[in-house]
N, C-alpha and C positions, 0 to 999 in steps of 0.2 A: 421483867423476867428474870427469874434463879433457877439456880437447880443447882442438885447437890451431887457428888462426881462419886460416879457408880458404874463397875463393869462387873456386871452379875451374869456372868453363865453359867447357862444348863444348857445338857443336851437331851433335844426328845426323847432319843432311846440312847440307852449310855451305851457305847463301845468302848472296846480292850484297846488303849493308847498301841498304836505300831510306829516300827520305825523302817519306815523306808529306804529313804533318800532325802539330801537335806533339799533345799529349796522346791520342797511342797508346799501345801494351801498352808497360811501362817495364822487363820483364826485362831485354831486351838492355843495359839502364844498367847493374847489377852487373857486366856481362861488360869494360864497358868503366870503367868508375870504380875507385879507388884501392881495391885486398881488404885491408879492413878493417871490423871490425866496425859501422861508418857504411853499412853498402851501401844503406838503405832511403833515406837522407838523401838520398846522389848520385841511388838509383833516381829518388824523388819528386820530385827538381826539376825533372823534365822534366816533373814535369804542370803544372807552377808557372809556368814560364817564358812570357812572353809577348811579352819582345823575341826579334825577328824574326834581332837579329843574333847572338844566344846560341846556342853548338851545342845539338842537341837529344842531351842524351843518350840518349834513349829511342824514338828515331824507327824504329826497327827495329820493325814491329809484328808481334810473335809470334803474339798470338790472331788474327789474320786469314790469316797463314800457316801456321798450327797447328805450327811448330816446337816438337822438346819441348828439355828443357835438363836436361844430363848430370852429376850430382856425379861428378868424374873418378877418385876412389878408388875407390870403389865402383861405378860404374857403375849406378847408379839415378836413373831415368829421371821427370823431374816434367813433367804440361804444362805448360802455360804457361799454360793459362785455365782457370777451374774454374766451374761452374754458371754460363756464360753471361757472368759479369761481373765474376768476382773474378781477379786480374793478378798471376802471380807478379813478386816484388821483389827475393825472393834465396833460398842455401840454403845449407845448411849441413850439421857430418856431427856427430852426437854420441856422445863417445866413453867410453869406461870403463877405469880404470887397475887392473886384477888384480895385488894384492900389491907393488904398484911394480914390478912384472917386466916388462907388456907394455900395449900399449892395445889395447882390443876396441871394433870400430865395431860397433854397437848399432843405430842408425838414421840415414839420413838425412831430413833437414829440409828443406822450403819456405817461406816465407811467403806469403802471397797475401793481396790487401787488395782492396777494388772503389773502382777509379778515381773513380767520380764523385761519392761521398762523401769522399773525399780531398780532392776539388777544393772540396764545398760549405762543408767543415768547415775547412778548413788554406789557402786557398790567399789566402783574403783577407789573412791573417796575413802567410804566407811566399812568396805569388806572385810578389814581386820582390826575392827573394833568389837567388844562386848556391846552386854545388853546394859552395863552398870554407865560405861563409858559413854553410850551416848545417852541416857541418864539425864535428864537435863540440858542438852546439846541443841541450845537455842538455833545454834547453823545450822543443824541437821532440819527441822522444823522445815527451817526458811529455803532448805534447798528441795525440799520436799513440795512446798507450795511454788515454787520458783520453774520447776522440771516441768518438761514436758511429757509427764509422767498422766495417763489417762487415770483418770477416780470418777467415781460417782458418793453420791451422797443421797443416798436412800431413806426418804421421810416415812412412816407409815402412822397415819391420822390415827390416835387412840380417844380423844377428846370427840363426843359427839354431838356437841354443836357449834364445830368449830366452822368458819364460812370462810369462804375464799376473800372478801375481804380484809377479813382480820389477819390471813395468811400476806395480804398484799400490803399492810399496815404494819405490820410486823416486820414484815422485810427493809421496808422503808426506814426503820429505825437501825435498824442492826445491820443492814447492808451499807445504809448511808454512812453510819458511824466507820467502817471499816475501808469505805470506797474515800473519805477524809482522811482516815490514820493512812493510807499507803499512799493515794496520789493526791491528796489537796482536797481544795473546798469546789473546783469548779470541775465538778461531774454529776451534775444533776442532771442533765439531758443522760446520761451511761445511767444510772439509776432508776429513772423514768422508762426506759427501753426495756430495763430489765423485770420491773414491777408490773410496767403493763400488758405482761405475760399472764397475769392473775386474772382472768377477767370475769364479772361478776357472773356469766353462764355456768361456770364451772361448779358443782358440788362435793363436796369434799366428807361424807358421812365417814363414820368410822370405819378403819380398812381401806382408807383411802390410800395412796402412793404414787407419791409427786419423788422423781428421780434428778435430782442438778448435778449433770454429767461436764467431768469438762476433757472433752475431747482432744487429738492431735491438734498441734496448732493455737492452743487455748480457747479452745472455742466453746463456750457454755452451753449445753445443750438442757433445753426444761423439757422435764414430761410430765402427763397428771395422766395416772390412771390407762398408763400404756401408749396414751395422745400424747405428742408432740406438740409442743404449745411454740416454739421459739429456741432460736439461738441467733448467741452474741459472741463476735470474735474479739475479747478483749482478757489480754493476763491478768490487768489489774482486776477485771472484776471476778474472773476467775480465784485468782489472790483470795480476794474479800471475801468470797464464799467457803473457801475450804477455812478461811484462820476461824471461821466462827467455830469449827467444831473441832479442830485438834492445833489452834494458834495459842496463845501465852494465855488468853482468858477464853477458854472454850466454854458452850453452852452445858458440857457436860464434862 
């Protein structure tokens, strides 16, 4: 599977930017920052900055306005906030190459994080750094994945012929490689526990939503269209999932 790097943001209803207070919703930050895979670093900088002379990258409060963010290529709409506390960091698109001939848009995804957790765990270490200083900072990305920060990866299916079996097989490969990368080869049982949650009985037509959520205590909770299908306490598994979406070699 391959994907080109894009973070094209457009808002359903044009809003005039407002500049209320620091540490507001930071989904807008990805819209105005450089469109590369360090979008999280640029967005999160708006939470850390305590210097009033610095530009507030995330000063448009999407959570307050209820504005959604749209993935431009597929038209997939993402809520700016989940579960009243997790705010949108950025969006991407998972693509699959078929026989080297064409790319299929499989699902769009959004990365969400709890702002209070980010400030609590990371602001002391990174709070005085600018977005340019965070750019390419592997230690920052590592801390984001290692810390006990509540995060959710929201997958929204855009390919109408996607089967749950295909999802399970794809995760066996992608998550399996990350488990091996971070924890060695002896993690087949952990991988099987995760992939077995995607049972054949589930149907995932276009528009279906899958949530992969890291809860407090490094518990990975999986849900399909609002139905929880399992939870696994494993820091290794949580890190492996997150690395797929904003690690060194993300899907988008």
